[in-house]
C-alpha positions in Angstrom: 80.7 142.3 120.1 78.3 144.4 118.0 75.0 145.2 119.6 72.2 142.9 118.6 69.5 144.6 116.5 65.9 144.4 117.8 63.7 142.0 116.0 61.2 143.5 113.6 57.6 143.6 114.7 55.1 142.3 112.2 52.1 141.6 114.3 50.5 142.0 117.7 51.9 138.6 118.7 55.5 139.8 118.3 54.7 142.8 120.4 53.9 140.5 123.3 57.5 139.5 123.5 58.3 143.0 124.8 57.5 144.4 128.3 55.2 147.3 127.5 55.7 149.8 130.4 52.8 151.0 132.5 51.5 154.2 130.8 48.4 154.8 132.8 49.7 158.2 134.0 49.3 159.5 130.4 45.7 158.4 130.0 44.2 161.9 130.3 46.5 163.3 127.6 45.9 160.2 125.3 42.1 160.4 125.7 42.0 164.1 125.0 43.9 163.6 121.7 41.8 160.6 120.7 38.5 162.4 121.5 39.6 165.3 119.3 40.6 162.9 116.5 37.3 161.0 116.6 34.6 163.4 117.9 31.7 161.4 116.4 32.7 157.9 117.3 29.4 156.0 117.3 28.3 152.5 116.4 27.5 152.1 112.8 25.1 149.2 113.2 21.5 150.1 112.0 18.7 149.4 114.5 15.4 151.0 115.6 14.8 149.3 118.9 16.6 147.3 121.7 15.8 143.9 120.2 17.2 144.9 116.8 20.4 146.3 118.5 20.8 143.1 120.5 20.4 140.9 117.4 22.7 143.1 115.3 25.4 143.1 118.0 25.3 139.3 118.4 25.6 139.0 114.6 28.5 141.5 114.4 31.0 139.1 116.1 33.8 138.3 113.7 32.1 140.4 111.0 31.9 144.0 109.8 29.2 146.5 110.6 28.8 147.1 106.8 28.0 143.4 106.3 25.7 143.2 109.2 23.7 146.2 108.0 23.3 144.5 104.6 21.9 141.4 106.3 19.7 143.1 108.9 18.1 145.3 106.2 16.0 142.3 105.2 16.2 140.4 108.4 14.4 143.1 110.5 11.6 143.1 107.9 11.2 139.4 108.2 11.6 139.0 112.0 9.6 141.9 113.5 9.4 141.0 117.1 11.0 138.7 119.7 8.4 135.9 119.1 9.4 135.8 115.4 13.0 134.9 116.5 11.8 132.6 119.2 9.6 130.6 116.8 12.0 130.8 113.8 12.9 127.7 111.9 16.5 127.2 112.8 17.7 126.0 109.4 15.9 128.9 107.7 17.3 131.4 110.1 20.8 130.0 109.6 20.3 130.7 105.9 19.1 134.2 106.6 22.3 135.1 108.5 24.7 132.8 106.6 26.9 135.7 105.3 27.7 137.0 108.8 29.9 134.0 109.6 29.6 131.5 112.5 26.0 131.5 111.4 25.1 128.2 113.2 26.1 129.3 116.6 24.7 132.8 116.1 21.3 131.5 114.9 21.2 129.0 117.9 22.0 131.8 120.4 19.6 134.4 119.0 16.7 131.9 118.9 17.5 130.7 122.4 17.9 134.3 123.7 14.5 135.2 122.2 12.9 132.2 123.8 14.3 133.3 127.2 13.2 136.9 126.7 9.7 135.6 126.1 9.6 133.1 128.9 11.5 135.0 131.6 11.4 138.7 130.7 7.9 139.2 129.4 8.9 139.6 125.8 11.1 142.6 126.5 14.9 142.9 126.3 16.1 143.2 129.9 17.7 146.4 131.0 20.3 145.3 133.6 23.7 143.8 133.1 22.9 140.9 135.4 19.8 139.9 133.3 21.3 140.5 129.9 24.3 138.2 130.4 21.9 135.4 131.2 20.9 135.4 127.5 22.7 132.9 125.3 25.5 134.5 123.2 25.4 137.7 125.3 28.5 138.6 127.3 29.5 141.9 128.9 30.6 143.4 125.7 27.2 143.0 124.0 25.4 143.8 127.2 27.4 147.1 127.6 26.5 148.1 124.0 22.8 147.3 124.5 22.5 149.0 127.8 24.3 152.2 126.7 22.8 152.6 123.2 19.3 151.2 123.8 18.6 152.3 127.3 21.1 155.0 128.1 22.5 153.0 131.0 26.3 153.3 131.2 27.6 150.5 133.2 31.0 149.7 131.7 33.1 149.6 128.6 32.6 147.1 125.7 35.9 145.4 125.2 36.4 143.9 121.7 39.6 142.9 119.9 40.3 146.5 118.9 39.9 147.8 122.4 42.0 144.9 123.8 44.8 145.6 121.2 44.9 149.4 121.4 44.7 149.6 125.2 47.5 147.1 125.5 49.8 148.8 123.1 49.2 152.1 124.8 50.2 150.6 128.1 46.8 151.3 129.7 46.4 147.6 130.8 48.7 144.6 131.1 45.8 142.1 131.0 44.4 140.0 128.2 41.1 139.1 129.9 38.4 141.5 128.7 36.8 141.9 132.1 40.2 142.9 133.7 40.8 145.3 130.7 37.4 146.8 131.3 38.2 147.3 135.0 41.5 148.9 134.2 39.9 151.4 131.7 37.1 152.2 134.1 39.6 153.0 136.8 41.2 155.6 134.5 38.2 157.3 132.9 35.4 159.5 134.1 32.0 158.0 134.2 30.6 160.3 131.5 33.3 159.1 129.1 32.7 155.3 129.5 30.2 155.1 126.7 32.5 156.7 124.1 35.8 155.1 125.1 35.0 151.8 123.5 34.0 153.2 120.1 36.8 155.7 120.1 39.4 152.9 120.6 37.6 150.8 118.0 37.8 153.6 115.4 41.5 154.1 116.2 42.1 150.4 116.0 40.4 150.1 112.6 41.9 153.2 111.0 45.4 153.5 112.6 46.4 151.0 115.2 45.8 148.0 113.0 46.7 144.5 114.1 49.4 143.5 111.6 50.8 146.8 110.5 49.9 149.8 112.7 50.3 153.2 111.0 52.3 154.8 113.8 53.6 157.5 111.5 50.2 159.2 111.4 49.0 158.3 114.9 48.0 161.3 117.0 49.2 159.7 120.2 52.5 158.2 118.9 54.5 160.5 121.2 52.6 159.1 124.2 52.6 155.5 123.1 55.3 153.2 124.5 54.8 150.7 121.6 55.2 153.2 118.7 59.0 153.2 118.9 59.0 149.4 118.5 56.9 149.4 115.4 58.8 152.4 113.9 62.0 150.5 114.0 60.8 148.3 111.1 
């Protein structure tokens, strides 16, 4: 009987059918190559203070940094402090951020977060993970970004869809829950690298390890990636 050919992989979903081997022992080599490939991996959101970063990061969910920067260019001129957001007319605010997508929930969360910052935190964006995640619409991903970029506090790793996909394909985690993925990556990395790991994996996910059709042929870590051989079979 002829050997059955492997199924073609056309998306991240089909990759889940395969048992990606534990590849954590190769983390140091993988990280060294990715750092060299993306030496200036930094967030591309525009902001000038912690509040603007918080707002921009909440808005960036399911959108692009380019689009968010277009919106915030005028938004930050109109809403200059936390009380402006707290007192904003919800319908008008929804219209202001309409093009970011999911504008109703984003507007509701940002307004409610601003009200809580005024009422509980003296009008200032809190500077701890425990306090930040009490704000509506703010999870660990957003909190990690605000802490690291606004306050220089490196507490963990921001796990978005790119980080989740790339770390899974590389065999650095076998989890799908962002908190568990964060813990896995923290256990592998040095503390001084935590701040840059997220953006580096995001860059790699956007440019090379894309969701539907990863560009394994040009990937700098393809020789160390247990998933590349599966995609290269296509």
